[in-house]
N, C-alpha and C positions, 0 to 999 in steps of 0.2 A: 457495446457488451453483445454477447450473444445469447439471444433468448433461449430458454430451456424449461425443464419442470420447475427450477426455483430461482429463474431469472426473467423478469416480464418487463416490458414496457408499459409504463401507466398513462392514460390518458383522461381527459374530461369525460370521455364516454364509457370506460371501464374501470373506473376507480373505485366507486360504490363496490362493485361486485368483486374485483380482482384484488382488491387490497382492504377495504373496511370488513367486508363481510367473510373475506378469505381468511383474514386475521384470528376469524374465532377458532380456525382450526390450527393454524400456525402463524407464529409471528410474521409480519411484513415490513422490511426495513425499506423506507423508501428514500431515493437520492432526490433531491430537486436540485435540477443542474441547467446550464445553458452552453451552447457551444463557444461562446466567446469568452467564457470563466476559465482562466488559467488555474486557480487552485482545484477547481472540478475536475480538471484533466488529471490532476495528481491523485486526486481522491478516487476517482472512478476505478483505476486498475486496483487500488487496495481494497475497494468494497468488494469487486469480481474475485480477487484472489480469497477473501475471507468467506465469501458464499461457496465458493468451491470448497474449502477447507471443511466448512460444517454441512456440506453434502445434503442440502435440502431440509435442515431442521429448522430453516427460515426462509422466505421468499425475498430476494432482492429485486425492488422495483425502481426503476429510473423514470422520472418526469422531467421533460424538456420544458420549464418554466416559459420559455418564449413561445410555445407552440399550445400549450396547455394552461392557458392564462386564468381560465375558471377556477380549476382546482387549486392554483398557486394563489390567487387572489382569496380564497376561501379560506386557507390557512394562514394568510397574512405573511406571505414568503416576502421579505425583505432585502435579505442577504443571501448569496449563495456561495457555496454550496451549504444547504440546510439539509441535514437528514432527520427522518422522524421514524421511530418504530411504533408499529401499531400492534396491539394485541387485545384480543376479544373486543374488537371494533373499536379502541380509543388510543389515542397518541400516550404511550407509557415513558418513552424517553425522546429526546431530541438534542442535536448540538448543532451549531454553525460553523463553518470554516472546516480546516483541516485537523483532525486528531489523531494521536498516535495510535498505531494499530493496536496495540496492547489495552488502550482506553476504550476502543470499540469493540473488541473482545469482551473485556470486562462488562460493558453494557450489555451486550448479547446474553452474555452467561448468567446475568441477573435474572432473566426471563426464560432461558433456555436449559438452565443447568450448566455443569461444569464441561468447557470447551475441551478440555484436556481428556475427557473420557476415551474417546476413540485412540487415544495413545496407549490406555491401559490394555488394549487387545493384542498390543505387540506389532500392530502396522509400522513397517519402518517410517513410510512418509509421515505418518501421523505424530510418531516419535520425534522425527527430525522437526516438525513444525513446533511441536512442545518445547523442544531443548532450545531452538532458535528464540522463542518468546521470552525464555526465561535466559537468554544470551549464555547458555552453556555450551560453548564452541566444542570442546572435545567430544562430547556426547553427541551433540548435532551432526559432527564430522562423521561419527562412527555411523549413526543412523542413514545418514545420506549416503554413503558408500554401500549400506547393505541394501537399501534401496534400489541402488543403481546396479547391484550385482543381479537383481531379478528383474529389474525394470529399466534395461540401458537406454532405451529410446524414449524413455517418459518425458514428454513436454514441460514437465515441473521441475526437472533437474537442474536447469539450468538457472531458475530463479531460486531454488534452495542452494545452491552453489554461490550464487552471488551474494545472498543474504548472510551467507556463512561467513565470506570475506568481510562484510561488513561489520558483523557481530566481532571477528577477530580483531578488527582495526580498533572498534569502539571499546571493547575490552582491556585493550593494551592501554588506550588512556579513555578513562571513563568518567574524568571531572569536565562536564562541558562548559562551565564557567570559566574554568583554569585555561582551557584551549583557546576561549574567546580572549581571555586575557594575553595569552602568549601572541596571537596574532595581532591584537591592538599593539603591542610592544614591538614585534617584529612580524611584517606581513609576509616575510619570505620565508616564515616558518613552513616548511612544505608538510611535517609530519602532523603538526598541529591542524593544518588546514585540511588535510587528508581524513583524521580522524574525526573532525568537526563535520565533514561532509557524510562520513559513514553514521554518524549519530542522526543526522537529519535522515538520510535515508530510512534508517530503522523506524525512525518516528512516522515515516509514511511522506514526508516532505522532499520529494525528489526534485521538485524544481529548485529548490535552495541548495541540495547537495549537488546537483549538475552544475550550479552556478559555482561553487567552491572548486569542484573540479575542473571546470573549464579555467577557472583563474588560476589555479596550480598548473595547467597546462601551459597557459601564457607566460606565468613567471619562470617554470622552470621545466621544460619537456624531459629533462633526463632523471628527474627525481625518483628515486625507487624503481629505477628501470622503466621508465614511462608508466609510472602507477596511475597518473591521473587518467591517461588515456584508457588504460586495461579497466580501471575501475567506471568509466563512464560505459564501455562496453558491456560491464557486468549490470550497470544499471539498466541497460537497455533491455539486457535479459529478464531482470524483474519486471520491468514495465510491460514488456512484450513490443514486438517491432511496430504494431500498428498504432502504437501511442502517439499523439500528437506533439507530447514533450519530445519523444525519441527522435521524430522527423526535424522538429525544430532544431535540435541539439546537434543531430549530424550535419546540420549545413553550417552552424557555428563552429564545430570542430573542423571542417572541411577548410574554413578561413584561417584557421588557427595553424593548421598543416602545411598549407601553400602560402 
């Protein structure tokens, strides 16, 4: 995570001032994580993206539980990732493990007001985010292209377009339970596996999504004109090249390709 005005690294030394006291002015979302935690690496880029989208309406704080054991012990952290929202000096919401992005945004909105408000200003990027959250693929596509027309080199474009592709796949086959049933009956059902992976990606569970796309690659490289490989590359765009999950997946892809 890059530190900035609305992103900080929390420590045993600064926690009271930077988190508890600071939450009197604006909420602080604390992500308790550790470097060895796989789900943490999946959740972290999602929280970073949400913090960017909310543009300073809350502060995102990351606390490494291996290094900052006093604070972790004080709050009784047993499983990670654990995420706590501080407001007016108190923990007002919390969850353990990976949650869907929509659920995290809804939790924040309870204390910040409607996250969709920026879209009302007509900002194409905010509109695109809002449409993607509602899985309105045509409206999201239009907003993304409008944003691209004025910001052709903006770093968020790749992520927006990747998420659009996942929305389109998920909307085409929206019943997750039915997709699992199809795969149980026929593990070679590439369409079901791809759609299920897209649903996982939209829920923020990129680790599972990537596992499904790798399995699709292993079973049928030619499916959908190499759709599994192309989807993995889009997942990399959504996660960011520096993400540990991206680095490990590239190695697994290379072993399948060669």
